[in-house]
Backbone and ligand atoms as CSV (ligand in chain L), in Angstrom:
chain,resi,resn,atom,element,x,y,z
A,1,UNK,N,N,15.146,4.940,-36.863
A,1,UNK,CA,C,14.206,4.202,-37.701
A,1,UNK,C,C,14.940,3.625,-38.910
A,2,UNK,N,N,14.715,2.346,-39.194
A,2,UNK,CA,C,15.379,1.704,-40.326
A,2,UNK,C,C,14.736,2.047,-41.647
A,3,UNK,N,N,15.385,1.623,-42.724
A,3,UNK,CA,C,14.894,1.927,-44.063
A,3,UNK,C,C,13.502,1.342,-44.305
A,4,UNK,N,N,13.307,0.126,-43.792
A,4,UNK,CA,C,12.030,-0.536,-44.013
A,4,UNK,C,C,10.875,0.247,-43.392
A,5,UNK,N,N,11.078,0.684,-42.139
A,5,UNK,CA,C,10.034,1.450,-41.452
A,5,UNK,C,C,9.779,2.783,-42.154
A,6,UNK,N,N,10.878,3.394,-42.616
A,6,UNK,CA,C,10.722,4.686,-43.281
A,6,UNK,C,C,9.947,4.527,-44.585
A,7,UNK,N,N,10.213,3.430,-45.287
A,7,UNK,CA,C,9.481,3.168,-46.534
A,7,UNK,C,C,8.007,2.869,-46.247
A,8,UNK,N,N,7.764,2.132,-45.160
A,8,UNK,CA,C,6.384,1.814,-44.793
A,8,UNK,C,C,5.626,3.105,-44.470
A,9,UNK,N,N,6.315,4.033,-43.784
A,9,UNK,CA,C,5.699,5.326,-43.478
A,9,UNK,C,C,5.392,6.107,-44.752
A,10,UNK,N,N,6.338,6.043,-45.680
A,10,UNK,CA,C,6.142,6.738,-46.953
A,10,UNK,C,C,4.961,6.158,-47.713
A,11,UNK,N,N,4.835,4.842,-47.654
A,11,UNK,CA,C,3.719,4.218,-48.353
A,11,UNK,C,C,2.394,4.678,-47.743
A,12,UNK,N,N,2.343,4.717,-46.404
A,12,UNK,CA,C,1.123,5.165,-45.732
A,12,UNK,C,C,0.798,6.607,-46.137
A,13,UNK,N,N,1.844,7.432,-46.235
A,13,UNK,CA,C,1.662,8.820,-46.619
A,13,UNK,C,C,1.113,8.936,-48.049
A,14,UNK,N,N,1.688,8.125,-48.938
A,14,UNK,CA,C,1.237,8.130,-50.332
A,14,UNK,C,C,-0.222,7.676,-50.438
A,15,UNK,N,N,-0.568,6.648,-49.660
A,15,UNK,CA,C,-1.943,6.131,-49.716
A,15,UNK,C,C,-2.936,7.170,-49.194
A,16,UNK,N,N,-2.536,7.860,-48.111
A,16,UNK,CA,C,-3.408,8.908,-47.568
A,16,UNK,C,C,-3.622,10.008,-48.594
A,17,UNK,N,N,-2.517,10.425,-49.228
A,17,UNK,CA,C,-2.583,11.490,-50.228
A,17,UNK,C,C,-3.451,11.062,-51.410
A,18,UNK,N,N,-3.306,9.789,-51.812
A,18,UNK,CA,C,-4.088,9.288,-52.927
A,18,UNK,C,C,-5.586,9.333,-52.604
A,19,UNK,N,N,-5.939,8.882,-51.393
A,19,UNK,CA,C,-7.347,8.884,-51.006
A,19,UNK,C,C,-7.894,10.303,-50.958
A,20,UNK,N,N,-7.064,11.204,-50.424
A,20,UNK,CA,C,-7.470,12.610,-50.346
A,20,UNK,C,C,-7.718,13.177,-51.743
A,21,UNK,N,N,-6.802,12.908,-52.653
A,21,UNK,CA,C,-6.930,13.431,-54.010
A,21,UNK,C,C,-8.138,12.838,-54.731
A,22,UNK,N,N,-8.358,11.546,-54.506
A,22,UNK,CA,C,-9.516,10.906,-55.136
A,22,UNK,C,C,-10.810,11.565,-54.681
A,23,UNK,N,N,-10.916,11.824,-53.370
A,23,UNK,CA,C,-12.118,12.450,-52.822
A,23,UNK,C,C,-12.257,13.875,-53.358
A,24,UNK,N,N,-11.135,14.608,-53.412
A,24,UNK,CA,C,-11.176,15.987,-53.892
A,24,UNK,C,C,-11.604,16.040,-55.351
A,25,UNK,N,N,-11.087,15.116,-56.136
A,25,UNK,CA,C,-11.445,15.070,-57.556
A,25,UNK,C,C,-12.929,14.763,-57.737
A,26,UNK,N,N,-13.407,13.833,-56.941
A,26,UNK,CA,C,-14.814,13.454,-56.971
A,26,UNK,C,C,-15.688,14.685,-56.688
A,27,UNK,N,N,-15.285,15.447,-55.665
A,27,UNK,CA,C,-15.989,16.687,-55.308
A,27,UNK,C,C,-16.003,17.667,-56.472
A,28,UNK,N,N,-14.828,17.849,-57.074
A,28,UNK,CA,C,-14.720,18.799,-58.186
A,28,UNK,C,C,-15.651,18.403,-59.318
A,29,UNK,N,N,-15.650,17.107,-59.621
A,29,UNK,CA,C,-16.478,16.635,-60.733
A,29,UNK,C,C,-17.959,16.843,-60.423
A,30,UNK,N,N,-18.317,16.593,-59.167
A,30,UNK,CA,C,-19.708,16.803,-58.782
A,30,UNK,C,C,-20.079,18.273,-58.888
A,31,UNK,N,N,-19.166,19.125,-58.445
A,31,UNK,CA,C,-19.415,20.568,-58.532
A,31,UNK,C,C,-19.587,20.984,-59.986
A,32,UNK,N,N,-18.715,20.465,-60.844
A,32,UNK,CA,C,-18.778,20.821,-62.259
A,32,UNK,C,C,-20.088,20.356,-62.897
A,33,UNK,N,N,-20.550,19.177,-62.490
A,33,UNK,CA,C,-21.793,18.665,-63.067
A,33,UNK,C,C,-22.983,19.476,-62.571
A,34,UNK,N,N,-22.906,19.898,-61.303
A,34,UNK,CA,C,-24.003,20.663,-60.713
A,34,UNK,C,C,-24.145,22.038,-61.361
A,35,UNK,N,N,-22.985,22.615,-61.701
A,35,UNK,CA,C,-23.008,23.970,-62.233
A,35,UNK,C,C,-23.538,23.975,-63.651
A,36,UNK,N,N,-24.466,24.839,-63.875
A,36,UNK,CA,C,-25.005,24.938,-65.221
A,36,UNK,C,C,-25.202,26.399,-65.567
A,37,UNK,N,N,-24.801,26.778,-66.779
A,37,UNK,CA,C,-24.916,28.191,-67.151
A,37,UNK,C,C,-26.364,28.622,-67.417
A,38,UNK,N,N,-27.309,27.709,-67.388
A,38,UNK,CA,C,-28.708,28.100,-67.574
A,38,UNK,C,C,-29.311,28.489,-66.232
A,39,UNK,N,N,-30.191,29.500,-66.287
A,39,UNK,CA,C,-30.807,29.978,-65.062
A,39,UNK,C,C,-29.961,31.041,-64.415
A,40,UNK,N,N,-30.557,31.864,-63.579
A,40,UNK,CA,C,-29.846,32.963,-62.945
A,40,UNK,C,C,-29.672,34.099,-63.922
A,41,UNK,N,N,-29.273,35.284,-63.437
A,41,UNK,CA,C,-29.066,36.380,-64.388
A,41,UNK,C,C,-27.667,36.295,-64.984
A,42,UNK,N,N,-27.393,37.196,-65.911
A,42,UNK,CA,C,-26.129,37.132,-66.651
A,42,UNK,C,C,-24.896,37.217,-65.761
A,43,UNK,N,N,-24.962,38.051,-64.737
A,43,UNK,CA,C,-23.812,38.211,-63.846
A,43,UNK,C,C,-23.490,36.888,-63.162
A,44,UNK,N,N,-24.523,36.195,-62.745
A,44,UNK,CA,C,-24.334,34.886,-62.114
A,44,UNK,C,C,-23.676,33.908,-63.069
A,45,UNK,N,N,-24.142,33.962,-64.304
A,45,UNK,CA,C,-23.597,33.063,-65.314
A,45,UNK,C,C,-22.109,33.327,-65.497
A,46,UNK,N,N,-21.747,34.625,-65.650
A,46,UNK,CA,C,-20.343,34.979,-65.838
A,46,UNK,C,C,-19.512,34.487,-64.665
A,47,UNK,N,N,-20.045,34.665,-63.485
A,47,UNK,CA,C,-19.351,34.252,-62.275
A,47,UNK,C,C,-19.149,32.741,-62.277
A,48,UNK,N,N,-20.213,32.042,-62.654
A,48,UNK,CA,C,-20.136,30.584,-62.669
A,48,UNK,C,C,-19.140,30.081,-63.698
A,49,UNK,N,N,-19.089,30.753,-64.839
A,49,UNK,CA,C,-18.171,30.321,-65.881
A,49,UNK,C,C,-16.726,30.474,-65.407
A,50,UNK,N,N,-16.440,31.596,-64.744
A,50,UNK,CA,C,-15.096,31.797,-64.189
A,50,UNK,C,C,-14.771,30.723,-63.165
A,51,UNK,N,N,-15.736,30.427,-62.336
A,51,UNK,CA,C,-15.565,29.446,-61.277
A,51,UNK,C,C,-15.336,28.055,-61.855
A,52,UNK,N,N,-16.077,27.784,-62.923
A,52,UNK,CA,C,-15.955,26.495,-63.582
A,52,UNK,C,C,-14.518,26.281,-64.091
A,53,UNK,N,N,-13.937,27.351,-64.658
A,53,UNK,CA,C,-12.543,27.286,-65.122
A,53,UNK,C,C,-11.604,26.944,-63.981
A,54,UNK,N,N,-11.830,27.642,-62.859
A,54,UNK,CA,C,-10.972,27.423,-61.697
A,54,UNK,C,C,-11.062,25.969,-61.254
A,55,UNK,N,N,-12.301,25.470,-61.156
A,55,UNK,CA,C,-12.502,24.084,-60.712
A,55,UNK,C,C,-11.876,23.096,-61.690
A,56,UNK,N,N,-12.044,23.350,-62.989
A,56,UNK,CA,C,-11.501,22.350,-63.911
A,56,UNK,C,C,-9.977,22.388,-63.948
A,57,UNK,N,N,-9.407,23.571,-63.722
A,57,UNK,CA,C,-7.942,23.628,-63.623
A,57,UNK,C,C,-7.449,22.902,-62.380
A,58,UNK,N,N,-8.205,23.082,-61.309
A,58,UNK,CA,C,-7.883,22.402,-60.053
A,58,UNK,C,C,-7.955,20.887,-60.260
A,59,UNK,N,N,-9.030,20.451,-60.921
A,59,UNK,CA,C,-9.204,19.022,-61.177
A,59,UNK,C,C,-8.058,18.491,-62.038
A,60,UNK,N,N,-7.626,19.300,-63.000
A,60,UNK,CA,C,-6.484,18.927,-63.836
A,60,UNK,C,C,-5.241,18.674,-63.019
A,61,UNK,N,N,-4.916,19.634,-62.157
A,61,UNK,CA,C,-3.674,19.501,-61.408
A,61,UNK,C,C,-3.798,18.385,-60.372
A,62,UNK,N,N,-5.006,18.212,-59.810
A,62,UNK,CA,C,-5.206,17.103,-58.879
A,62,UNK,C,C,-5.059,15.760,-59.579
A,63,UNK,N,N,-5.568,15.656,-60.803
A,63,UNK,CA,C,-5.470,14.344,-61.448
A,63,UNK,C,C,-4.036,14.068,-61.889
A,64,UNK,N,N,-3.289,15.131,-62.227
A,64,UNK,CA,C,-1.864,14.926,-62.535
A,64,UNK,C,C,-1.130,14.425,-61.307
A,65,UNK,N,N,-1.408,15.065,-60.150
A,65,UNK,CA,C,-0.728,14.645,-58.926
A,65,UNK,C,C,-1.145,13.226,-58.547
A,66,UNK,N,N,-2.441,12.940,-58.724
A,66,UNK,CA,C,-2.941,11.603,-58.403
A,66,UNK,C,C,-2.210,10.541,-59.221
A,67,UNK,N,N,-2.004,10.827,-60.512
A,67,UNK,CA,C,-1.317,9.879,-61.376
A,67,UNK,C,C,0.108,9.647,-60.880
A,68,UNK,N,N,0.756,10.742,-60.525
A,68,UNK,CA,C,2.131,10.644,-60.060
A,68,UNK,C,C,2.227,9.857,-58.745
A,69,UNK,N,N,1.243,10.063,-57.853
A,69,UNK,CA,C,1.205,9.332,-56.584
A,69,UNK,C,C,0.939,7.843,-56.841
A,70,UNK,N,N,0.019,7.558,-57.756
A,70,UNK,CA,C,-0.283,6.151,-58.048
A,70,UNK,C,C,0.923,5.440,-58.652
A,71,UNK,N,N,1.684,6.165,-59.474
A,71,UNK,CA,C,2.893,5.568,-60.033
A,71,UNK,C,C,3.908,5.276,-58.937
A,72,UNK,N,N,4.013,6.210,-57.987
A,72,UNK,CA,C,4.947,6.004,-56.874
A,72,UNK,C,C,4.543,4.770,-56.073
A,73,UNK,N,N,3.230,4.596,-55.840
A,73,UNK,CA,C,2.745,3.435,-55.090
A,73,UNK,C,C,3.069,2.142,-55.845
A,74,UNK,N,N,2.908,2.158,-57.169
A,74,UNK,CA,C,3.201,0.913,-57.883
A,74,UNK,C,C,4.710,0.654,-57.934
A,75,UNK,N,N,5.518,1.726,-57.933
A,75,UNK,CA,C,6.982,1.512,-57.856
A,75,UNK,C,C,7.348,0.915,-56.504
A,76,UNK,N,N,6.663,1.389,-55.455
A,76,UNK,CA,C,6.921,0.848,-54.116
A,76,UNK,C,C,6.641,-0.645,-54.090
A,77,UNK,N,N,5.527,-1.038,-54.738
A,77,UNK,CA,C,5.125,-2.449,-54.720
A,77,UNK,C,C,6.011,-3.307,-55.612
A,78,UNK,N,N,6.573,-2.692,-56.674
A,78,UNK,CA,C,7.410,-3.505,-57.554
A,78,UNK,C,C,8.881,-3.437,-57.135
A,79,UNK,N,N,9.172,-2.654,-56.091
A,79,UNK,CA,C,10.534,-2.609,-55.572
A,79,UNK,C,C,11.471,-1.682,-56.316
A,80,UNK,N,N,10.928,-0.823,-57.194
A,80,UNK,CA,C,11.804,0.115,-57.899
A,80,UNK,C,C,11.654,1.533,-57.345
A,81,UNK,N,N,10.889,1.649,-56.263
A,81,UNK,CA,C,10.655,2.952,-55.673
A,81,UNK,C,C,11.959,3.565,-55.169
A,82,UNK,N,N,12.127,4.861,-55.443
A,82,UNK,CA,C,13.287,5.563,-54.909
A,82,UNK,C,C,14.511,5.488,-55.796
A,83,UNK,N,N,14.404,4.796,-56.946
A,83,UNK,CA,C,15.525,4.818,-57.878
A,83,UNK,C,C,15.392,6.047,-58.761
A,84,UNK,N,N,16.473,6.789,-58.911
A,84,UNK,CA,C,16.429,7.984,-59.741
A,84,UNK,C,C,16.256,7.583,-61.205
A,85,UNK,N,N,15.277,8.216,-61.852
A,85,UNK,CA,C,15.003,7.934,-63.260
A,85,UNK,C,C,16.144,8.399,-64.158
A,86,UNK,N,N,16.908,9.362,-63.655
A,86,UNK,CA,C,17.999,9.907,-64.440
A,86,UNK,C,C,19.247,9.056,-64.350
A,87,UNK,N,N,19.850,9.016,-63.163
A,87,UNK,CA,C,21.145,8.347,-63.031
A,87,UNK,C,C,21.014,6.931,-62.478
A,88,UNK,N,N,19.803,6.548,-62.054
A,88,UNK,CA,C,19.598,5.192,-61.560
A,88,UNK,C,C,20.036,4.954,-60.125
A,89,UNK,N,N,20.635,5.971,-59.521
A,89,UNK,CA,C,21.068,5.812,-58.120
A,89,UNK,C,C,19.873,6.002,-57.192
A,90,UNK,N,N,19.973,5.430,-55.979
A,90,UNK,CA,C,18.846,5.608,-55.054
A,90,UNK,C,C,18.684,7.072,-54.626
A,91,UNK,N,N,17.451,7.540,-54.619
A,91,UNK,CA,C,17.164,8.884,-54.136
A,91,UNK,C,C,17.189,8.826,-52.605
A,92,UNK,N,N,17.905,9.740,-51.956
A,92,UNK,CA,C,17.966,9.676,-50.487
A,92,UNK,C,C,16.568,9.710,-49.850
A,93,UNK,N,N,16.377,8.880,-48.809
A,93,UNK,CA,C,15.079,8.819,-48.146
A,93,UNK,C,C,14.627,10.180,-47.632
A,94,UNK,N,N,15.583,10.993,-47.202
A,94,UNK,CA,C,15.232,12.311,-46.677
A,94,UNK,C,C,14.508,13.139,-47.742
A,95,UNK,N,N,14.940,12.987,-48.995
A,95,UNK,CA,C,14.271,13.709,-50.089
A,95,UNK,C,C,12.875,13.131,-50.341
A,96,UNK,N,N,12.788,11.798,-50.299
A,96,UNK,CA,C,11.498,11.146,-50.545
A,96,UNK,C,C,10.490,11.472,-49.443
A,97,UNK,N,N,11.017,11.704,-48.241
A,97,UNK,CA,C,10.107,12.028,-47.148
A,97,UNK,C,C,9.482,13.410,-47.354
A,98,UNK,N,N,10.174,14.279,-48.090
A,98,UNK,CA,C,9.617,15.597,-48.405
A,98,UNK,C,C,8.740,15.507,-49.663
A,99,UNK,N,N,9.260,14.805,-50.680
A,99,UNK,CA,C,8.510,14.643,-51.938
A,99,UNK,C,C,8.382,13.151,-52.214
A,100,UNK,N,N,7.327,12.527,-51.665
A,100,UNK,CA,C,7.225,11.056,-51.776
A,100,UNK,C,C,7.106,10.547,-53.214
A,101,UNK,N,N,6.657,11.399,-54.145
A,101,UNK,CA,C,6.535,10.913,-55.515
A,101,UNK,C,C,7.671,11.415,-56.413
A,102,UNK,N,N,8.786,11.817,-55.783
A,102,UNK,CA,C,9.937,12.263,-56.568
A,102,UNK,C,C,10.464,11.116,-57.415
A,103,UNK,N,N,10.836,11.408,-58.671
A,103,UNK,CA,C,11.398,10.360,-59.521
A,103,UNK,C,C,12.854,10.658,-59.863
A,104,UNK,N,N,13.350,11.812,-59.393
A,104,UNK,CA,C,14.723,12.192,-59.691
A,104,UNK,C,C,15.451,12.602,-58.422
A,105,UNK,N,N,16.759,12.353,-58.378
A,105,UNK,CA,C,17.554,12.850,-57.269
A,105,UNK,C,C,17.764,14.355,-57.484
A,106,UNK,N,N,18.280,15.021,-56.483
A,106,UNK,CA,C,18.429,16.477,-56.554
A,106,UNK,C,C,19.294,16.876,-57.753
A,107,UNK,N,N,20.364,16.120,-57.983
A,107,UNK,CA,C,21.280,16.452,-59.071
A,107,UNK,C,C,20.574,16.401,-60.429
A,108,UNK,N,N,19.870,15.320,-60.676
A,108,UNK,CA,C,19.179,15.177,-61.956
A,108,UNK,C,C,18.023,16.177,-62.080
A,109,UNK,N,N,17.326,16.416,-60.980
A,109,UNK,CA,C,16.245,17.400,-60.975
A,109,UNK,C,C,16.775,18.775,-61.393
A,110,UNK,N,N,17.971,19.130,-60.867
A,110,UNK,CA,C,18.566,20.427,-61.214
A,110,UNK,C,C,18.910,20.492,-62.690
A,111,UNK,N,N,19.406,19.383,-63.233
A,111,UNK,CA,C,19.736,19.335,-64.667
A,111,UNK,C,C,18.494,19.624,-65.501
A,112,UNK,N,N,17.386,18.966,-65.124
A,112,UNK,CA,C,16.131,19.153,-65.852
A,112,UNK,C,C,15.666,20.599,-65.737
A,113,UNK,N,N,15.685,21.119,-64.491
A,113,UNK,CA,C,15.197,22.473,-64.273
A,113,UNK,C,C,16.047,23.517,-64.971
A,114,UNK,N,N,17.364,23.367,-64.895
A,114,UNK,CA,C,18.217,24.402,-65.472
A,114,UNK,C,C,18.160,24.383,-67.003
A,115,UNK,N,N,17.721,23.255,-67.579
A,115,UNK,CA,C,17.607,23.214,-69.036
A,115,UNK,C,C,16.214,23.654,-69.480
A,116,UNK,N,N,15.333,23.926,-68.494
A,116,UNK,CA,C,13.984,24.384,-68.809
A,116,UNK,C,C,13.074,23.275,-69.303
A,117,UNK,N,N,13.475,22.015,-69.066
A,117,UNK,CA,C,12.643,20.897,-69.514
A,117,UNK,C,C,11.563,20.589,-68.482
A,118,UNK,N,N,10.550,19.855,-68.966
A,118,UNK,CA,C,9.413,19.501,-68.116
A,118,UNK,C,C,9.780,18.312,-67.230
A,119,UNK,N,N,10.461,17.357,-67.786
A,119,UNK,CA,C,10.821,16.166,-67.028
A,119,UNK,C,C,12.064,15.509,-67.639
A,120,UNK,N,N,12.446,14.385,-67.039
A,120,UNK,CA,C,13.681,13.743,-67.465
A,120,UNK,C,C,13.617,13.254,-68.912
A,121,UNK,N,N,12.466,12.720,-69.341
A,121,UNK,CA,C,12.420,12.177,-70.698
A,121,UNK,C,C,12.565,13.296,-71.731
A,122,UNK,N,N,12.007,14.469,-71.411
A,122,UNK,CA,C,12.175,15.589,-72.335
A,122,UNK,C,C,13.640,16.043,-72.363
A,123,UNK,N,N,14.252,16.045,-71.190
A,123,UNK,CA,C,15.653,16.439,-71.080
A,123,UNK,C,C,16.538,15.502,-71.911
A,124,UNK,N,N,16.248,14.212,-71.795
A,124,UNK,CA,C,17.021,13.206,-72.528
A,124,UNK,C,C,16.828,13.345,-74.035
A,125,UNK,N,N,15.582,13.586,-74.400
A,125,UNK,CA,C,15.254,13.759,-75.813
A,125,UNK,C,C,16.041,14.936,-76.390
A,126,UNK,N,N,16.117,16.019,-75.612
A,126,UNK,CA,C,16.845,17.200,-76.083
A,126,UNK,C,C,18.326,16.917,-76.217
A,127,UNK,N,N,18.864,16.197,-75.240
A,127,UNK,CA,C,20.285,15.867,-75.283
A,127,UNK,C,C,20.564,14.988,-76.504
A,128,UNK,N,N,19.627,14.098,-76.763
A,128,UNK,CA,C,19.723,13.180,-77.904
A,128,UNK,C,C,19.690,13.976,-79.213
A,129,UNK,N,N,18.729,14.915,-79.297
A,129,UNK,CA,C,18.618,15.736,-80.504
A,129,UNK,C,C,19.882,16.544,-80.742
A,130,UNK,N,N,20.442,17.089,-79.652
A,130,UNK,CA,C,21.670,17.884,-79.762
A,130,UNK,C,C,22.809,17.034,-80.291
A,131,UNK,N,N,22.914,15.815,-79.742
A,131,UNK,CA,C,23.987,14.915,-80.150
A,131,UNK,C,C,23.863,14.581,-81.640
A,132,UNK,N,N,22.610,14.431,-82.105
A,132,UNK,CA,C,22.354,14.086,-83.484
A,132,UNK,C,C,22.788,15.213,-84.438
A,133,UNK,N,N,22.669,16.459,-83.956
A,133,UNK,CA,C,23.002,17.596,-84.811
A,133,UNK,C,C,24.496,17.819,-84.946
A,134,UNK,N,N,25.239,17.468,-83.909
A,134,UNK,CA,C,26.676,17.769,-83.916
A,134,UNK,C,C,27.463,16.844,-84.855
L,1,ZN,ZN,ZN,19.862,11.143,-60.434
């Protein structure tokens, strides 16, 4: 399979994931709106409150992933998809096929992880701050 076909497959995968996440988020929001702490006995209320936390955390992580997937789709359309945000080199397709919304190659990802940073921009900021102090 050529690069073009592999990218087309990746795009289809990203679109499927996006639709899935959108539907899941919609469900979560509906569940959250339906749930109300009024009515039922106290035990039910406590249970619902715990459940509400779980759902809203789930919705949080789903919307973060959705954002990342949507960014990947727009990179695909603008032709910058698969470029490593760190070193600018192309991320191998094999990696993208596992993590379609990856923005870093394995090398740069390891740099970020081993420094305990959240992402590349935080890593860069820290490196910048360090340079400023020396
Ligand atoms: Zn890189």
